[in-house]
C-alpha positions in Angstrom: -102.8 174.5 29.6 -99.1 172.9 29.6 -100.3 171.2 32.7 -103.8 170.1 32.1 -102.2 168.3 28.8 -99.6 166.9 31.7 -102.5 165.4 33.4 -104.1 164.1 30.4 -101.5 162.4 29.4 -100.9 161.0 33.1 -104.0 159.4 33.1 -104.0 158.0 29.6 -100.6 156.5 30.7 -102.2 155.2 34.0 -105.0 153.4 32.2 -102.9 151.7 29.3 -100.4 150.2 32.5 -103.9 148.7 34.3 -105.1 147.5 30.6 -101.2 145.7 30.2 -101.2 144.5 33.8 -104.4 142.8 33.5 -103.3 141.5 30.6 -100.0 139.9 32.2 -101.9 138.7 35.1 -104.3 136.9 32.1 -101.4 135.3 30.1 -100.0 134.3 33.4 -103.0 132.3 35.0 -103.4 131.1 31.5 -99.7 129.6 31.1 -99.7 128.1 35.4 -103.1 126.3 34.3 -101.8 124.6 31.5 -98.4 123.9 33.4 -100.7 121.8 35.7 -102.3 119.8 33.5 -99.6 119.2 31.7 -98.1 117.7 35.4 -101.7 116.4 36.1 -101.4 113.9 33.5 -97.8 113.2 33.4 -98.1 111.8 36.8 -101.5 110.1 36.0 -99.3 108.6 33.2 -96.2 107.4 35.4 -99.1 105.8 38.3 -100.3 104.2 35.2 -97.0 103.0 34.3 -96.3 102.1 38.2 -99.0 99.5 38.4 -99.5 97.6 35.8 -99.4 94.4 37.4 -98.3 90.6 35.8 -99.2 87.0 36.7 -95.4 85.4 37.7 -94.3 82.6 35.0 -93.6 80.5 37.0 -96.8 79.6 37.3 -96.9 81.3 40.9 -99.9 83.6 42.1 -97.5 86.6 43.2 -98.0 89.9 40.6 -95.5 91.8 39.3 -94.9 95.5 39.2 -92.8 97.5 36.1 -91.4 100.8 37.1 -90.8 103.7 34.9 -87.6 102.7 35.4 -87.7 99.1 34.0 -87.1 97.2 37.7 -89.5 94.5 38.2 -90.7 93.7 41.9 -93.6 92.4 43.6 -96.3 94.1 43.7 -98.0 94.5 48.0 -101.2 94.4 46.4 -102.3 91.0 44.6 -104.6 90.8 42.4 -107.0 88.5 43.7 -109.9 86.3 40.9 -113.0 87.5 40.2 -115.8 85.8 40.7 -116.6 83.2 38.4 -118.0 84.7 35.5 -115.4 88.3 35.0 -112.1 89.0 34.6 -110.0 91.7 36.7 -110.2 94.8 35.4 -106.9 96.5 34.2 -106.7 100.3 34.0 -108.0 99.8 30.9 -108.0 97.0 30.0 -109.6 95.0 27.2 -112.8 93.2 28.1 -112.3 89.5 28.7 -113.4 87.4 25.9 -116.8 85.8 26.7 -116.7 82.8 27.6 -118.7 79.5 25.8 -122.0 78.3 27.1 -121.7 75.0 29.3 -123.3 71.7 28.0 -125.9 71.1 29.8 -127.2 73.9 30.9 -124.1 75.4 32.6 -123.2 78.6 32.3 -120.5 80.1 30.6 -118.0 82.3 32.3 -117.0 85.6 31.3 -113.6 86.0 30.9 -110.6 83.9 29.4 -113.1 81.0 28.0 -115.5 81.3 30.6 -112.9 80.3 34.0 -112.1 82.3 37.0 -109.3 84.1 34.7 -108.0 87.7 34.9 -108.1 90.1 32.7 -104.0 91.3 32.1 -103.5 94.5 30.5 -101.0 94.1 28.5 -98.3 97.3 28.6 -95.0 98.4 26.4 -92.2 97.6 28.6 -89.3 99.7 28.8 -86.2 99.0 26.5 -83.3 97.2 27.9 -85.2 95.6 30.1 -88.5 93.7 29.3 -90.8 92.6 31.0 -92.0 88.8 31.3 -95.5 88.7 28.8 -98.1 87.2 30.7 -99.1 84.4 30.9 -102.3 82.7 32.3 -101.9 78.8 33.0 -103.0 79.2 36.8 -104.4 75.7 37.6 -108.2 75.7 37.2 -108.7 77.8 34.0 -108.9 75.5 31.2 -111.8 74.9 29.2 -112.6 71.4 28.9 -116.3 71.2 27.8 -117.1 69.0 24.9 -117.5 71.4 22.0 -116.3 74.9 23.8 -112.5 75.0 22.4 -110.8 78.2 23.4 -108.3 78.6 20.7 -107.1 82.5 22.3 -103.7 82.0 22.9 -102.6 82.3 26.4 -106.0 82.1 27.4 -106.5 78.6 28.3 -109.2 78.1 30.9 -109.1 74.7 32.6 -111.5 74.9 35.8 -112.5 71.6 36.7 -116.7 71.4 37.8 -117.6 73.9 35.0 -118.2 71.4 32.7 -121.9 69.8 32.5 -122.4 66.2 34.6 -124.8 64.3 31.7 -126.7 62.0 34.1 -125.9 58.3 33.6 -128.8 56.4 32.5 -129.7 52.9 34.1 -129.5 50.6 31.5 -132.7 49.1 30.8 -133.9 45.6 32.0 -133.6 42.8 30.2 -137.0 41.6 29.2 -137.1 38.2 30.7 -138.4 35.5 28.1 -142.1 34.6 28.4 -142.7 31.1 29.2 -146.0 29.6 28.3 -148.0 27.7 30.5 -151.0 25.5 31.0 -153.7 26.7 33.7 -156.6 24.8 33.2 -157.8 22.0 31.4 -161.7 20.3 31.1 -164.5 18.2 29.7 -167.6 18.7 28.1 -169.8 15.4 27.6 -173.7 15.5 25.9 -176.2 13.3 27.3 -178.3 11.5 24.3 -179.6 8.9 26.0 -178.2 6.4 23.6 -174.5 4.8 23.2 -173.6 7.5 20.6 -172.5 10.7 22.6 -169.7 13.4 22.2 -167.3 14.8 23.9 -165.3 18.0 23.9 -161.5 18.4 25.9 -160.3 21.9 26.3 -157.5 23.3 27.7 -156.5 27.2 28.8 -152.3 27.7 28.1 -151.0 31.5 28.7 -149.3 32.5 25.4 -147.7 36.2 26.3 -148.5 38.7 29.4 -152.2 39.7 27.3 -153.5 36.9 25.6 -154.4 33.0 26.3 -155.0 30.3 23.6 -158.0 28.0 24.4 -157.9 24.6 22.4 -161.1 22.6 22.1 -161.1 19.2 20.8 -164.0 16.8 19.8 -164.8 13.4 20.0 -167.5 11.5 19.2 -168.0 8.1 21.8 -169.5 5.4 19.8 -169.9 1.7 19.5 -170.8 0.1 16.3 -170.9 3.0 13.4 -170.9 3.5 9.9 -171.3 6.9 8.9 -170.2 9.2 5.6 -168.0 12.5 6.2 -170.6 15.3 7.0 -169.7 18.6 5.7 -169.5 21.7 8.1 -171.2 19.1 10.8 -168.8 20.1 13.6 -169.1 23.0 15.0 -166.6 25.1 17.7 -167.5 28.3 19.4 -165.2 29.4 22.2 -165.5 33.1 23.8 -167.9 34.4 20.4 -165.4 33.0 17.7 -167.5 30.2 15.3 -165.4 27.7 13.8 -167.0 24.8 11.6 -165.6 21.2 10.0 -166.3 18.5 8.1 -166.7 15.1 9.7 -164.8 11.8 8.9 -166.1 9.0 7.9 -166.4 6.5 10.7 -166.9 2.4 9.6 -166.7 0.4 13.2 -168.4 -2.8 13.5 -167.7 -4.2 17.3 -169.8 -3.3 20.1 -166.6 -1.8 22.0 -166.9 1.4 23.3 -164.8 3.7 20.6 -163.8 7.4 20.9 -163.1 8.9 17.3 -162.0 12.8 16.8 -164.6 14.8 15.2 -162.4 18.1 15.0 -159.9 20.2 17.0 -159.2 24.3 17.2 -157.1 26.7 18.9 -158.7 29.8 19.7 -156.7 33.3 21.4 -158.4 35.4 24.2 -157.6 38.3 25.6 -156.7 37.9 29.3 -154.1 40.0 30.8 -152.0 38.8 34.0 -153.8 39.5 36.6 -157.3 39.5 35.0 -160.1 36.6 35.4 -162.9 36.2 32.6 -165.7 33.6 31.8 -165.3 32.1 28.8 -168.0 30.2 27.2 -167.2 26.7 25.4 -169.9 25.0 23.2 -169.5 22.1 20.4 -171.9 20.8 18.4 -172.3 17.8 15.7 -174.9 17.4 13.4 -175.5 13.5 13.0 -178.6 13.0 11.2 -179.6 9.5 12.6 -180.6 6.8 14.4 -178.7 5.2 17.0 -179.3 2.2 19.3 -180.5 2.5 23.1 -181.8 0.5 26.1 -184.8 1.4 24.6 -184.3 0.7 21.2 -183.3 3.3 18.4 -183.3 7.0 18.7 -183.2 9.3 15.7 -180.6 12.0 16.7 -180.5 15.2 15.2 -177.5 16.9 16.6 -175.0 16.0 19.7 -174.2 18.9 21.9 -172.1 19.5 24.9 -170.9 23.0 26.2 -170.9 25.5 29.4 -168.8 28.4 30.9 -165.3 28.3 31.9 -163.7 30.5 34.6 -160.2 31.5 34.0 -158.0 33.6 36.2 -154.2 34.8 35.5 
């Protein structure tokens, strides 16, 4: 009986030992895992601190490495400027300021105001040995585009050539003053078969690149002539434009030929440079009387003359 109890007690002790042993193994594994995690985190933090880079304050392109002991040594892996439009990211660097869009269609660069900047990651320098403050003053990183001033301290972008170029507009040619010129003259004469006739002197003059002036002056050719003023008796028509005038009173008691002006008028006609056209000119004077001729006195109601003028510019 006692042997049986002893066996049961030994069995229970063995089970308890196994359970305790397993608990100890689990606890040891958890402790080792926690230690490994802390060690890995510490190594990552130390590696992060040892790889922080700063640009040299003397405007050189050599970067610096701040060691955990506060020492400053040249970084063998010199940072290379990124392509235009993006800054080099630090380990957990802040995103660079978005560049201003250039005037005249130039695309702004992402990064310090749009230049080929390097995004630097500020870090806390070890005590007793402060690290030089990161300064971005490399030539070629100032944004001088009109209207796009980037006022963030330490991030001046002076890259030449990123400003939009404004095309130079050619100066407008000075318009030359137009010089009028007479381009044609002539005369139309009536034929009444008597010693009383009219004639019309005409002239054509350019007044602009698209218009001309036609001037017509009407005369009466006579010897001895006595007539009072006659209302609306002189008619002049040029290119469809028609005007009338009163003829003057005439008292001439000689047999010598004489020319007396009846009326004159200037018409404006459209005719551009390089064009040609025919212009009709017709003149009439309503005399309404008689006049001598080699065959005797002849009744004359109206004297007329005119024709077509070919004008070329």
